[in-house]
Residue, then its C-alpha position, 0 to 999 in steps of 0.5 A: x507457182x512454176x515459170x518465172x514467178x519464183x526466185x530462181x534456185x536451179x542449183x539446190x540439189x547440187x548445193x544440198x547434196x555436197x555440204x557437210x560431207x567434210x568432217x562428219x565426225x566432228x563439230x567443224x565444217x566449211x561447207x556452205x548452207x544449202x539455199x532454200x527451195x523456190x518460193x511461190x508466188x500468189x496470183x493477187x495483183x492488187x496492192x492495198x493501203x494500211x487502212x484496207x488490210x484485214x487484221x487476222x489476229x491481235x498484233x504481238x511484239x516481234x521477237x524473231x528478226x531473222x534473215x537467210x544468210x549463206x556461211x560463205x559470207x560469214x565475215x559480213x555477219x557483223x554487218x547483219x547484226x549491226x542492221x538489227x537482225x538477231x537470228x540467221x540461218x546456220x547449219x548444225x555445227x558448234x563453231x558456227x554457232x559459237x560465232x553467231x553467239x559472239x556477235x549476239x546473233x541466234x541460229x535458225x538451224x537447217x537440217x538439209x531439207x526436203x527434195x521435191x524432185x526425189x520426194x525424200x530428205x537430203x539427209x538421213x535420219x542418222x545424219x540428223x540425229x548426229x547433227x542435232x545431238x551435236x548442237x542440242x544444248x548450244x545456247x546459240x540455237x533458237x530454232x530448227x527448220x525442217x524444210x523450205x516449201x515441201x510440195x505435196x502436189x509433187x510428193x503426196x508422201x511429203x506431209x507424213x514424211x515431214x511429220x516423222x522428221x519433226x517427231x524425231x528432231x522433237x525427241x532429240x532436243x528434249x529437254x532443251x527448248x527450241x522452235x520447230x518450223x517449216x516454210x510454206x506458201x501454199x497448200x497449208x492444209x495438207x501440212x496441218x497435222x505435221x507437228x511443228x510449233x509455227x510456220x514461216x509464210x513465204x509471201x513476197x508481195x513485190x513484183x515488176x509486173x504487178x507492184x507491191x500487192x499486200x493482199x498476197x500476205x493477207x491472203x496467205x496468212x488467211x489460208x494458214x489460219x483456216x488450216x489451223x496454224x495459229x502461230x506464224x513467222x513472216x517471210x519478209x521480202x528484201x530481195x528480187x530477181x527477174x520477176x520480184x522487184x526489190x522493195x522501196x524503203x516505204x514498201x519495206x515498211x508497209x510489209x513489216x507493218x502487214x506482217x505485224x497486222x496479221x499477227x506474226x510472232x516474228x519474221x525471217x527475211x529473204x535474203x542476205x545473199x544469192x540463193x538464186x536472187x540477183x538483188x540481195x540485200x547485201x548488195x542493195x545498200x539503199x534498203x540497210x537504213x530501212x531495215x535498221x528502222x524496222x529491226x528496232x521496232 
């Protein structure tokens, strides 16, 4: 969705174009993690109760309790771990994975992503090959995020390009086991044949205009299932901007329960810091205890 109904991420091109030019031949970099692209907002306007939710599949225990976090805030990663999260976004550098592992965290490795404004990947196949081979055997690697919300309506070639990138990464990580995924919020059928293991669905239900509409999660999961995606991670909301309203502790519990009821195998929350949001979790300490409860389940 365009306009105000999305988290503001206007700086993405500037951010993702710069990282990792330092030390490309080494395993260390001080470059920040690029933010993920904007997250679409569905048109659902009615909140639903727990009793009204439709269970899409048999709920399974949550294993991945992730959150997006930028490397400039690495000093706060112990706090993230203390809230019960067990995975965070990270760029493909061994020193960063070493640090995450020392805290008991796993890495959701970001490979640069796809630019919907140019209809091309931010990073070349050669760069991805170099970086993946540098970290493929690291025990801190949990998954590789190929992209966050590619748009086929802007870039008709995106599904095939994503599929080719998935094939490349899969060939590089064998025989090591890691999950390959992308984040989608719409147009699930267009990306149904790209070969990822699962998708993370961004469906942020709480806004200032409509309150918290859990039906948005239900509708998007149903669309993903109809497109053939059997495995999903929930895109849990924990931040806000001028359109999205951060959930209250009670609303967060309802969000998490809805993802669980819809069969999500885990979740990766949006977001610890920045990424165009005005009230990320790092400053919204009223939700910290609520996340401790949710992450303990």
